[in-house]
matplotlib code that plots the C-alpha trace (Angstrom):
import matplotlib.pyplot as plt

x = [3.8, 1.0, 1.6, -0.1, -0.5, -0.6, -2.7, -2.4, -1.9, 0.6, 4.1, 4.7, 1.6, 2.7, 6.2, 4.6, 2.4, 5.6, 7.5, 4.4, 4.2, 8.0, 7.4, 5.2, 6.6, 3.1, 3.0, 5.2, 4.6, 4.0, 3.8, 2.5, 0.0, -1.0, -4.4, -7.3, -6.8, -3.2, -4.3, -7.0, -4.4, -1.9, -4.4, -5.7, -2.1, -0.5, -3.5, -2.3, -4.1, -4.6, -5.1, -4.7, -6.7, -7.0, -10.7, -9.8, -8.0, -7.8, -9.8, -11.2, -11.7, -11.1, -14.7, -15.0, -11.5, -12.5, -15.6, -13.4, -10.8, -13.2, -15.0, -11.7, -9.9, -12.8, -10.5, -8.5, -9.2, -9.6, -8.9, -10.2, -8.2, -9.9, -9.8, -13.5, -15.7, -19.2, -21.8, -22.0, -18.3, -18.4, -21.6, -20.2, -16.9, -18.6, -21.1, -18.3, -16.9, -14.1, -13.4, -12.3, -12.5, -9.8, -9.3, -6.0, -5.8, -5.7, -2.6, -0.1, -1.2, -4.7, -4.0, -2.0, -4.8, -7.1, -5.0, -4.4, -8.3, -8.8, -6.1, -7.8, -10.9, -12.7, -13.8, -13.0, -14.2, -12.2, -13.6, -14.8, -16.7, -18.3, -19.1, -21.1, -22.9, -23.7, -25.1, -27.4, -28.7, -29.4, -31.3, -33.2, -32.0, -31.2, -34.9, -36.4, -34.4, -36.3, -34.8, -32.6, -33.8, -30.1, -31.1, -32.9, -29.4, -27.3, -23.7, -22.5, -24.9, -23.8, -20.2, -21.3, -23.3, -20.4, -18.1, -20.9, -21.1, -17.3, -17.6, -16.6, -17.8, -19.2, -16.0, -14.0, -16.1, -15.9, -12.2, -12.1, -14.4, -13.5, -16.9, -18.3, -19.4, -22.8, -22.9, -22.3, -24.7, -27.3, -26.6, -27.1, -30.6, -31.6, -30.5, -32.5, -35.6, -35.2, -34.4, -37.0, -34.7, -34.0, -30.6, -27.1, -27.3, -30.2, -28.2, -25.4, -27.5, -29.2, -25.7, -24.2, -27.4, -27.3, -23.4, -22.5, -19.2, -16.9, -13.7, -12.9, -14.2, -15.5, -13.2, -16.0, -19.6, -20.6, -20.7, -21.7]
y = [7.1, 9.5, 13.3, 15.9, 19.8, 21.4, 24.6, 26.8, 30.5, 30.1, 28.8, 27.5, 25.1, 24.1, 23.3, 21.1, 19.3, 18.7, 17.3, 15.0, 13.7, 13.0, 10.4, 8.3, 6.5, 6.7, 10.5, 13.1, 16.8, 17.9, 21.6, 24.3, 27.1, 30.0, 30.9, 29.3, 30.8, 29.5, 26.1, 26.0, 27.3, 24.5, 21.9, 22.9, 22.7, 19.8, 17.7, 16.3, 13.2, 14.7, 18.0, 18.9, 22.0, 24.5, 25.5, 29.2, 31.0, 34.5, 35.3, 32.1, 30.0, 26.3, 25.3, 27.3, 26.3, 22.9, 23.3, 25.0, 22.3, 19.6, 21.4, 21.3, 18.2, 15.8, 13.0, 15.0, 13.7, 16.7, 16.5, 19.5, 20.7, 22.9, 24.5, 24.5, 21.5, 23.0, 21.3, 23.9, 23.7, 19.7, 19.8, 22.6, 20.7, 17.5, 19.1, 20.8, 17.3, 17.0, 13.3, 14.0, 16.5, 16.6, 19.0, 20.8, 19.5, 15.9, 13.9, 13.3, 9.6, 10.5, 12.9, 10.1, 7.7, 10.0, 10.6, 6.8, 6.3, 8.8, 7.4, 4.0, 5.6, 5.9, 8.9, 10.2, 12.3, 13.3, 11.3, 14.3, 15.3, 11.9, 11.1, 14.5, 13.7, 10.2, 11.6, 13.8, 11.2, 9.1, 11.8, 12.4, 16.2, 15.8, 14.9, 17.5, 20.7, 23.1, 23.2, 26.2, 28.4, 28.3, 24.7, 26.3, 27.5, 25.7, 25.1, 27.9, 30.4, 29.2, 30.1, 33.6, 34.0, 33.0, 35.5, 38.2, 37.6, 38.0, 41.6, 40.7, 43.0, 41.6, 42.5, 40.6, 37.6, 37.7, 37.7, 34.9, 32.6, 33.5, 34.5, 37.5, 40.5, 40.4, 36.7, 37.5, 40.3, 37.7, 35.3, 37.8, 38.8, 35.1, 34.5, 37.6, 36.1, 32.7, 34.0, 36.7, 39.5, 42.8, 43.9, 42.6, 43.4, 41.1, 38.3, 38.8, 38.7, 35.4, 33.8, 34.8, 33.7, 30.3, 30.0, 30.0, 31.4, 32.3, 31.3, 34.7, 37.9, 40.5, 43.5, 45.9, 46.5, 44.6, 46.9, 46.2]
z = [39.7, 39.3, 38.6, 40.9, 40.3, 43.8, 44.0, 47.0, 47.4, 50.4, 49.4, 53.0, 52.5, 49.0, 50.3, 53.0, 50.6, 48.5, 51.5, 52.1, 48.5, 48.6, 51.2, 48.8, 45.8, 44.3, 43.5, 41.7, 41.9, 38.2, 39.1, 41.3, 41.0, 43.3, 41.9, 40.4, 37.0, 36.7, 37.8, 34.8, 32.5, 33.5, 33.3, 30.0, 28.6, 30.5, 31.5, 35.0, 36.0, 39.5, 41.3, 45.0, 45.2, 48.1, 48.4, 49.3, 46.5, 45.4, 42.2, 41.1, 44.3, 44.3, 43.7, 40.6, 39.4, 39.7, 37.6, 35.0, 34.9, 34.6, 31.7, 29.8, 31.1, 32.4, 33.1, 35.8, 39.4, 41.8, 45.6, 47.5, 50.5, 53.0, 56.5, 56.3, 57.3, 57.2, 54.9, 52.4, 51.6, 51.3, 49.1, 46.8, 46.5, 45.5, 43.1, 41.3, 40.5, 43.1, 44.1, 47.5, 50.3, 52.9, 55.9, 56.2, 59.7, 58.4, 59.0, 56.3, 56.3, 55.9, 52.8, 51.2, 51.8, 50.1, 47.2, 46.6, 47.0, 44.4, 42.1, 42.2, 40.9, 44.3, 46.4, 49.8, 52.7, 55.7, 58.7, 60.6, 57.6, 56.7, 60.5, 60.6, 57.5, 58.6, 61.8, 60.0, 57.7, 60.8, 62.2, 59.1, 58.9, 55.1, 54.4, 56.6, 55.4, 53.0, 49.5, 48.9, 46.0, 44.8, 43.7, 40.7, 39.3, 36.7, 37.8, 35.5, 37.2, 40.6, 39.5, 38.5, 41.7, 43.9, 42.1, 42.4, 46.3, 46.4, 45.0, 41.6, 38.7, 35.4, 33.8, 36.4, 36.1, 32.3, 32.4, 35.2, 33.4, 29.8, 29.0, 27.2, 29.2, 27.8, 28.6, 32.3, 32.3, 30.8, 33.6, 36.2, 34.7, 34.4, 38.1, 39.1, 37.7, 39.0, 42.5, 42.6, 43.4, 41.1, 41.8, 42.5, 46.2, 46.3, 44.7, 47.1, 50.1, 49.0, 48.2, 51.7, 53.5, 51.8, 52.8, 49.1, 49.7, 52.6, 51.0, 49.7, 51.4, 49.2, 48.6, 48.6, 47.6, 44.4, 41.2, 37.7]

ax = plt.figure().add_subplot(projection="3d")
ax.plot(x, y, z, "-o")
ax.set_aspect("equal")
plt.show()
């Protein structure tokens, strides 16, 4: 029986996931977390073998929480659960290190299939997502798209950029990612140089235009 941490900011969703997992003898709920930060701390201390992670979370979203968890506990297998099925969400999830991407509208049987596949060491994409990507590959779309300027950024820089686009201050980002304030400011300066912009507003516009985030809406205009 494999222990799973459930991460979702809605209790009714967590309760529903627990009910699904109780139907299977293969899994046991190891704990619950409402935020990405709480999930990271749980994993650092208890090191669950698997995490079922909502992509849309307050503060540290599911993508960045995945990066942080795998930085501290690389053996943990993470399954992203999302209401979004756009390409950017899927690509961001897989690049973050997640082993599966499952839509919230999936059936309980599909979710359990995904968890079992990941438990065996495999990877899983919801059928709607995989069908769309396959169709794009067959059309040659993936080869003809222009490279995104964001591809020049490191995973940590992408984390910082996502949080900037969500309206977080440098102080907020430092606390969320457990970094020094000057380190965050240095990341921002480096990103501005790489992306050819000269202020935070420019960074934010690029991130939003690239679809880097839509999981958390900014609370207001970005500040330093």
